[in-house]
Backbone as CSV, one residue per row, in Angstrom:
resi,resn,N_x,N_y,N_z,CA_x,CA_y,CA_z,C_x,C_y,C_z
1,UNK,-20.308,-17.513,20.176,-19.798,-18.236,19.834,-18.853,-17.261,18.342
2,UNK,-19.590,-16.808,17.216,-18.876,-16.040,16.016,-17.997,-14.747,16.522
3,UNK,-18.719,-14.062,17.610,-18.193,-12.811,18.027,-17.031,-13.138,18.469
4,UNK,-16.476,-14.491,19.228,-15.109,-14.805,19.680,-13.579,-15.106,18.148
5,UNK,-14.914,-15.783,17.426,-13.917,-16.268,16.210,-13.465,-14.942,15.558
6,UNK,-14.378,-13.772,15.228,-14.369,-12.689,14.534,-13.046,-12.028,15.252
7,UNK,-13.225,-12.044,16.694,-12.134,-11.382,17.787,-10.849,-12.085,17.498
8,UNK,-10.891,-13.530,17.351,-9.494,-14.085,17.136,-8.789,-13.740,15.841
9,UNK,-9.930,-13.666,14.544,-9.307,-13.547,13.278,-8.681,-12.207,13.282
10,UNK,-9.264,-11.264,14.059,-8.710,-9.450,13.989,-7.362,-9.862,14.629
11,UNK,-7.318,-10.324,15.912,-5.784,-10.394,16.502,-4.984,-11.223,15.470
12,UNK,-5.533,-12.001,14.934,-4.407,-12.699,14.038,-3.893,-11.689,13.000
13,UNK,-4.687,-11.130,12.162,-4.665,-10.113,11.395,-3.585,-9.036,12.014
14,UNK,-3.639,-8.600,13.082,-3.031,-7.667,13.268,-1.884,-8.275,13.939
15,UNK,-1.556,-9.033,14.471,-0.207,-9.587,14.465,0.588,-10.281,13.437
16,UNK,-0.284,-10.565,12.437,0.442,-10.890,11.326,0.858,-9.819,10.317
17,UNK,0.148,-8.682,10.861,0.829,-6.982,9.859,1.739,-6.810,10.632
18,UNK,2.060,-7.088,11.899,3.121,-6.690,12.581,4.555,-7.535,11.890
19,UNK,4.305,-8.527,12.134,5.286,-10.034,11.898,6.017,-9.728,10.070
20,UNK,4.727,-9.882,9.359,5.302,-9.456,8.264,5.561,-8.069,8.055
21,UNK,5.328,-7.086,8.205,6.349,-5.976,7.944,7.671,-5.752,8.254
22,UNK,7.538,-6.760,9.622,9.149,-6.758,10.131,10.029,-7.871,9.271
23,UNK,9.611,-8.667,9.009,10.317,-9.934,8.516,9.828,-10.473,6.821
24,UNK,8.429,-9.951,6.187,8.197,-10.453,5.180,7.881,-11.920,5.393
25,UNK,7.231,-12.343,4.209,6.606,-13.791,4.265,7.772,-14.635,4.605
26,UNK,8.582,-14.765,3.964,9.778,-15.565,4.177,10.326,-15.821,5.573
27,UNK,10.670,-14.830,5.903,11.047,-14.683,7.346,10.176,-14.622,8.346
28,UNK,8.664,-14.385,7.949,7.831,-14.431,9.390,7.465,-15.803,9.762
29,UNK,7.366,-15.772,10.811,7.259,-17.290,11.738,5.572,-17.279,12.211
30,UNK,4.827,-18.465,12.010,3.810,-18.741,12.266,3.716,-18.422,14.117
31,UNK,4.369,-19.503,14.701,4.338,-19.662,16.021,4.539,-17.869,16.453
32,UNK,5.275,-17.075,15.758,5.502,-15.451,16.458,4.000,-14.871,16.199
33,UNK,3.476,-14.957,15.497,2.018,-14.738,14.976,0.950,-15.314,15.957
34,UNK,1.094,-16.266,16.207,0.002,-16.938,17.273,0.342,-16.464,18.533
35,UNK,1.609,-16.368,19.028,1.922,-15.755,20.110,1.362,-14.475,20.635
36,UNK,1.898,-13.606,19.333,1.399,-12.124,19.655,0.127,-12.116,19.531
37,UNK,-0.760,-12.562,19.053,-2.278,-12.590,18.774,-2.940,-13.318,20.108
38,UNK,-2.448,-13.941,20.848,-2.640,-14.614,22.031,-3.698,-15.983,21.593
39,UNK,-2.927,-16.776,20.767,-3.866,-17.938,19.930,-2.699,-18.723,19.590
40,UNK,-3.179,-20.031,18.593,-2.532,-21.034,18.337,-1.955,-21.149,17.265
41,UNK,-1.120,-21.786,16.702,-0.684,-22.090,15.220,-2.212,-22.573,14.412
42,UNK,-2.689,-23.661,15.136,-3.637,-23.797,14.865,-4.607,-23.300,14.116
43,UNK,-4.828,-22.193,15.173,-6.190,-21.193,14.703,-5.718,-20.514,13.447
44,UNK,-4.335,-20.165,13.085,-3.882,-19.713,11.759,-4.299,-20.306,10.743
45,UNK,-4.194,-21.541,10.554,-4.468,-22.779,9.843,-5.970,-22.746,9.624
46,UNK,-6.390,-22.985,10.502,-8.251,-22.900,10.678,-8.404,-21.409,9.676
47,UNK,-8.239,-20.471,10.158,-8.799,-19.544,9.658,-8.403,-18.646,8.292
48,UNK,-6.893,-19.374,8.223,-6.515,-18.742,6.769,-5.698,-19.980,5.729
49,UNK,-5.882,-20.812,6.466,-5.282,-21.970,5.218,-3.656,-22.211,5.555
50,UNK,-3.036,-21.062,5.327,-1.840,-21.190,5.095,-1.089,-20.002,5.470
51,UNK,0.294,-19.852,5.902,1.204,-18.629,5.953,0.825,-17.805,5.122
52,UNK,1.250,-18.336,3.536,1.022,-17.552,2.386,-0.412,-16.756,2.165
53,UNK,-1.598,-17.383,2.696,-3.221,-17.163,2.508,-3.210,-15.740,3.711
54,UNK,-2.324,-16.125,4.781,-2.514,-15.161,5.811,-2.062,-14.173,5.200
55,UNK,-0.648,-14.185,4.717,-0.013,-12.773,4.039,-0.994,-12.051,2.944
56,UNK,-1.517,-12.851,2.454,-2.461,-12.235,1.221,-3.635,-11.451,1.828
57,UNK,-4.392,-12.198,2.982,-5.316,-11.649,3.602,-4.877,-10.318,3.939
58,UNK,-3.893,-10.300,4.726,-2.967,-8.844,5.294,-2.820,-7.553,4.452
59,UNK,-2.279,-8.330,3.358,-1.754,-7.158,2.143,-3.304,-6.840,1.561
60,UNK,-4.297,-7.753,1.575,-5.477,-7.165,1.002,-6.172,-6.301,1.658
61,UNK,-6.107,-6.605,2.841,-6.711,-5.765,4.256,-6.316,-4.517,4.140
62,UNK,-4.694,-4.033,3.747,-4.024,-3.091,3.880,-4.612,-2.364,2.784
63,UNK,-4.362,-2.980,1.506,-4.797,-2.194,0.242,-6.317,-1.422,0.225
64,UNK,-7.330,-2.548,0.705,-8.645,-2.136,0.471,-8.844,-0.864,1.565
65,UNK,-8.230,-0.696,2.559,-8.297,0.170,4.049,-7.631,1.654,2.880
66,UNK,-6.561,1.410,2.424,-5.935,2.493,1.756,-6.624,3.072,0.822
67,UNK,-7.414,2.184,-0.311,-8.289,2.646,-1.269,-9.169,3.230,-0.943
68,UNK,-9.616,2.760,0.027,-11.108,3.388,0.674,-11.031,4.780,1.375
69,UNK,-9.870,4.650,2.492,-9.482,5.940,2.927,-8.679,7.113,1.833
70,UNK,-7.953,6.927,0.843,-7.552,7.375,-0.300,-8.479,7.715,-1.479
71,UNK,-9.273,8.081,-1.729,-9.987,7.599,-3.014,-9.204,8.990,-4.410
72,UNK,-9.102,8.109,-5.514,-8.338,8.462,-6.447,-9.376,9.531,-6.893
73,UNK,-8.230,10.673,-7.312,-9.011,11.900,-8.082,-8.488,12.285,-9.255
74,UNK,-8.658,11.777,-10.364,-8.213,12.072,-11.498,-7.606,13.582,-11.932
75,UNK,-8.811,14.206,-11.327,-8.462,16.076,-11.909,-7.748,16.483,-10.837
76,UNK,-7.558,15.886,-9.391,-6.599,16.564,-8.333,-5.117,15.780,-8.178
77,UNK,-4.341,15.375,-9.099,-3.356,14.387,-9.030,-2.533,14.878,-7.900
78,UNK,-1.853,15.898,-7.806,-0.913,16.770,-6.671,-1.598,16.245,-5.522
79,UNK,-3.269,16.827,-5.069,-3.825,16.447,-3.916,-3.888,14.940,-3.510
80,UNK,-4.240,14.205,-4.314,-3.841,13.025,-4.363,-2.800,12.617,-3.768
81,UNK,-1.840,12.495,-4.624,-0.422,12.118,-4.412,-0.115,12.489,-2.821
82,UNK,-0.969,13.822,-2.121,-0.266,14.082,-0.979,-1.022,13.306,-0.014
83,UNK,-2.477,13.428,-0.538,-3.199,12.237,0.744,-2.449,10.854,0.907
84,UNK,-2.048,10.009,-0.334,-1.587,8.964,-0.031,-0.168,9.206,0.603
85,UNK,0.752,9.791,0.426,1.728,10.310,1.117,1.324,10.106,2.305
86,UNK,0.232,10.752,3.108,-0.006,11.236,4.229,-0.369,9.861,4.954
87,UNK,-1.113,8.871,4.245,-1.703,7.705,4.297,-0.370,6.494,4.623
88,UNK,0.707,6.783,3.938,1.724,5.997,4.058,2.896,6.373,5.238
89,UNK,2.683,7.613,5.348,3.351,8.058,6.561,2.575,7.789,8.042
90,UNK,1.393,7.638,8.218,0.538,6.923,9.196,0.698,5.563,9.608
91,UNK,1.094,4.988,8.287,0.761,3.659,8.378,2.199,3.359,7.328
92,UNK,3.090,3.027,7.803,4.622,2.486,6.901,4.477,1.431,7.048
93,UNK,3.952,0.548,7.830,3.747,-0.998,7.351,3.347,-1.289,6.235
94,UNK,2.120,-0.430,5.708,1.650,-0.785,4.433,2.923,-0.693,3.040
95,UNK,3.553,0.040,3.373,4.842,-0.075,2.182,6.152,-0.930,2.470
96,UNK,5.943,-1.381,3.661,6.867,-2.042,3.812,6.251,-3.526,3.379
97,UNK,5.161,-3.911,3.347,4.630,-5.311,3.205,4.460,-5.023,1.603
98,UNK,4.148,-3.996,1.181,3.847,-4.014,-0.185,5.130,-4.023,-0.908
99,UNK,6.630,-4.153,-0.237,7.766,-4.110,-0.732,8.025,-5.415,-0.570
100,UNK,7.790,-6.400,0.447,7.948,-7.671,0.765,7.253,-8.540,-0.409
101,UNK,6.037,-8.361,-0.671,4.998,-8.576,-1.575,5.937,-8.667,-3.058
102,UNK,6.194,-7.469,-3.290,6.885,-7.457,-4.652,8.147,-8.407,-4.710
103,UNK,8.892,-8.141,-3.553,10.283,-9.155,-3.538,9.881,-10.601,-3.730
104,UNK,8.623,-10.782,-2.856,8.755,-12.470,-2.710,7.556,-13.074,-3.200
105,UNK,6.571,-12.249,-3.693,5.276,-13.163,-4.583,4.979,-11.976,-5.614
106,UNK,6.112,-11.643,-6.841,6.243,-10.641,-7.992,5.041,-10.791,-8.942
107,UNK,4.433,-11.810,-8.933,3.434,-12.282,-9.933,2.115,-12.168,-9.872
108,UNK,1.256,-11.336,-10.339,-0.098,-10.925,-10.207,-0.624,-12.616,-9.646
109,UNK,-1.907,-12.162,-8.547,-2.349,-13.134,-7.722,-3.957,-12.763,-7.889
110,UNK,-4.901,-13.929,-7.994,-6.700,-14.095,-8.412,-6.919,-12.882,-6.965
111,UNK,-6.346,-13.102,-5.645,-6.734,-12.503,-4.378,-6.700,-10.933,-4.813
112,UNK,-5.972,-10.678,-5.360,-5.388,-8.919,-5.762,-6.411,-8.315,-7.109
113,UNK,-7.088,-9.228,-7.537,-7.892,-8.784,-8.813,-8.804,-7.573,-8.406
114,UNK,-9.149,-7.056,-7.036,-9.248,-6.169,-6.613,-8.528,-4.858,-7.114
115,UNK,-7.461,-5.337,-6.768,-6.532,-3.712,-6.788,-6.158,-3.651,-8.290
116,UNK,-6.000,-4.998,-9.155,-5.871,-4.770,-10.554,-7.483,-4.012,-11.312
117,UNK,-8.552,-4.149,-10.828,-9.717,-3.447,-11.012,-9.527,-1.927,-10.871
118,UNK,-9.152,-1.696,-9.528,-9.079,-0.477,-9.083,-8.299,0.203,-10.241
119,UNK,-6.746,-0.344,-10.212,-5.822,0.585,-10.896,-6.269,0.523,-12.254
120,UNK,-6.896,-0.459,-12.690,-7.638,-0.236,-14.225,-8.792,0.823,-14.364
121,UNK,-9.624,1.108,-12.925,-10.368,2.401,-13.063,-9.696,3.836,-12.881
122,UNK,-8.838,3.492,-12.282,-7.464,4.928,-11.949,-7.359,5.250,-13.376
123,UNK,-6.630,4.270,-14.096,-6.505,4.856,-15.616,-7.164,5.076,-16.757
124,UNK,-8.591,4.381,-16.466,-9.355,4.738,-17.345,-10.275,6.098,-16.700
125,UNK,-9.988,6.421,-15.642,-10.355,7.727,-14.969,-9.327,8.982,-15.726
126,UNK,-8.130,8.545,-15.604,-6.967,9.613,-16.283,-7.501,9.663,-17.739
127,UNK,-7.556,8.638,-18.315,-7.780,9.086,-19.854,-8.789,9.613,-20.001
128,UNK,-9.815,9.272,-19.111,-11.019,10.406,-19.830,-10.723,11.727,-19.200
129,UNK,-10.176,12.213,-18.180,-9.720,13.803,-17.803,-8.800,14.242,-18.809
130,UNK,-8.000,13.524,-19.555,-6.724,13.859,-20.131,-7.847,13.913,-21.647
131,UNK,-8.791,13.231,-22.338,-9.349,13.516,-23.326,-10.684,14.779,-23.225
132,UNK,-10.720,15.176,-21.773,-11.519,16.327,-21.854,-10.414,17.365,-21.597
133,UNK,-9.423,17.054,-21.473,-8.618,18.550,-21.548,-8.240,18.996,-20.102
134,UNK,-8.424,18.187,-19.370,-8.280,18.480,-17.745,-7.046,18.313,-17.126
135,UNK,-6.513,17.424,-17.855,-5.152,16.870,-17.316,-3.766,16.702,-18.840
136,UNK,-2.902,17.340,-18.776,-1.845,17.202,-19.902,-1.916,15.614,-20.421
137,UNK,-1.742,15.237,-21.629,-1.687,14.278,-22.243,0.328,13.913,-22.495
138,UNK,0.850,14.714,-21.833,2.183,14.134,-22.275,2.373,12.874,-21.612
139,UNK,2.189,12.292,-20.882,2.190,10.962,-20.274,0.772,9.997,-20.889
140,UNK,0.921,8.938,-21.359,-0.062,7.655,-21.226,-1.159,7.852,-19.893
141,UNK,-2.083,7.428,-19.758,-2.536,7.412,-18.309,-1.734,6.405,-17.533
142,UNK,-1.426,5.390,-17.808,-0.869,4.213,-17.041,0.343,5.064,-16.454
143,UNK,1.113,5.320,-17.299,2.550,6.354,-17.372,2.290,7.257,-16.036
144,UNK,1.301,8.235,-16.174,0.952,9.188,-14.996,0.533,8.679,-14.209
145,UNK,-0.033,7.444,-13.842,-0.612,6.953,-12.651,0.611,6.166,-12.117
146,UNK,1.426,5.541,-12.797,2.650,5.166,-12.212,3.313,6.009,-11.625
147,UNK,3.768,7.224,-12.100,4.409,8.485,-11.878,4.116,8.734,-10.173
148,UNK,2.536,9.208,-10.237,2.169,9.759,-9.418,2.182,8.750,-8.074
149,UNK,2.129,7.508,-8.108,2.108,6.482,-7.023,3.246,6.384,-6.489
150,UNK,4.181,6.731,-7.570,5.788,6.369,-7.463,6.218,7.666,-6.542
151,UNK,5.793,8.721,-6.854,6.214,9.932,-5.908,5.564,10.082,-4.570
152,UNK,4.231,9.560,-4.319,4.059,9.348,-3.288,4.414,8.598,-2.305
153,UNK,5.243,7.399,-2.800,5.682,6.588,-1.845,7.150,6.927,-2.092
154,UNK,7.920,7.636,-2.688,9.305,8.030,-2.610,10.469,8.371,-1.642
155,UNK,9.686,8.533,-0.390,10.319,8.918,0.783,10.425,7.540,1.415
156,UNK,9.551,6.662,1.248,9.768,5.311,1.731,10.357,4.424,1.015
157,UNK,10.771,4.728,-0.098,11.463,3.772,-0.622,12.837,3.884,-1.380
158,UNK,13.307,4.633,-0.210,15.175,4.868,-0.318,15.832,4.010,0.496
159,UNK,16.782,3.636,0.209,18.025,2.734,0.627,17.826,3.535,2.350
160,UNK,18.579,2.725,3.275,18.709,3.209,4.639,19.374,4.072,4.980
161,UNK,20.533,4.152,4.173,21.255,5.343,4.197,20.808,6.336,3.960
162,UNK,20.336,6.828,3.019,19.520,7.794,2.666,18.487,8.043,3.247
163,UNK,17.650,7.232,3.710,16.807,7.455,4.618,17.015,8.010,5.950
164,UNK,18.585,7.849,6.415,18.561,8.474,7.500,19.148,10.112,7.547
165,UNK,19.027,10.320,6.081,19.540,11.794,5.983,18.107,12.501,5.787
166,UNK,17.180,11.789,5.117,16.006,12.211,4.341,14.652,12.414,5.864
167,UNK,15.306,11.788,6.798,14.248,11.924,7.986,14.173,12.641,8.840
168,UNK,15.433,13.390,8.307,15.850,14.875,8.911,14.943,16.151,8.402
169,UNK,14.504,16.134,7.159,13.837,16.675,6.373,12.085,16.502,6.853
170,UNK,11.928,17.633,7.413,10.556,17.998,7.833,9.243,17.029,7.506
171,UNK,8.414,16.297,7.857,7.045,16.128,7.245,6.395,16.655,6.435
172,UNK,6.023,18.033,6.715,5.609,18.832,6.120,6.168,19.241,4.755
173,UNK,7.615,19.166,4.689,8.434,19.522,3.558,8.382,18.430,2.388
174,UNK,8.316,17.069,3.083,8.525,15.900,2.437,7.047,16.160,1.251
175,UNK,5.880,16.305,2.387,5.081,16.354,1.707,4.770,17.266,0.308
176,UNK,5.337,18.494,0.886,5.251,19.273,-0.041,5.988,19.228,-1.215
177,UNK,7.045,18.505,-1.118,7.842,17.854,-2.374,6.906,17.192,-3.266
178,UNK,6.437,16.152,-2.604,5.922,15.272,-3.563,4.625,15.716,-4.346
179,UNK,3.779,16.730,-3.491,2.821,17.566,-4.301,3.207,18.679,-5.463
180,UNK,4.498,19.358,-5.134,4.987,20.136,-6.002,5.657,19.252,-7.478
181,UNK,5.814,18.141,-6.972,6.475,17.272,-8.128,5.678,16.810,-9.283
182,UNK,4.094,16.531,-8.444,3.546,16.422,-9.253,3.007,17.539,-10.091
183,UNK,2.735,18.544,-9.358,2.166,19.774,-10.156,3.304,20.002,-11.113
184,UNK,4.499,20.065,-10.831,5.388,19.979,-11.864,5.629,19.133,-13.019
185,UNK,5.191,17.981,-12.996,5.154,16.681,-14.007,3.598,17.324,-14.767
186,UNK,2.762,17.912,-14.190,1.580,17.887,-15.263,1.751,19.087,-16.102
187,UNK,2.587,20.295,-15.283,2.733,21.756,-15.832,3.852,21.377,-17.127
188,UNK,4.759,20.443,-17.090,5.926,20.334,-18.197,5.249,20.075,-19.517
């Protein structure tokens, strides 16, 4: 029995990831999620309690997966930005759901203490490498982390009108621009 429950939960999360990526929290419909998962709405409420909690579970899973797949390296920020760009390119739904979360649920949520703790560790790591003279101190650690994260996501954060032009730029070139921009900021 537990194996079936785990499989149902995974199917619901996968269907919800697609639904939330396409429609956001407000526009997503639990009946579509249940249908896509081959389940029913009652299972969503049984496993997750609410549509909001399902959204939180999807977002947390994407964050944990990305943090694990792209470990932060304070000494090699250009490479980190490039790897993060790669992760966003492989799974654009991550950036879409993160954007929906910012728009629809901007306030910090206790479920995301993991992300807050991760960001705090990254800022502390940057402070250490700056104190050791390995990374310039022109920007404070939190400022530098924000710049690096923003540059890694910059291609996916454009208006649809600019995105139609940007998509003509080869992927390798877009990645190189991210890496070069972080390198230039560190050299300035």
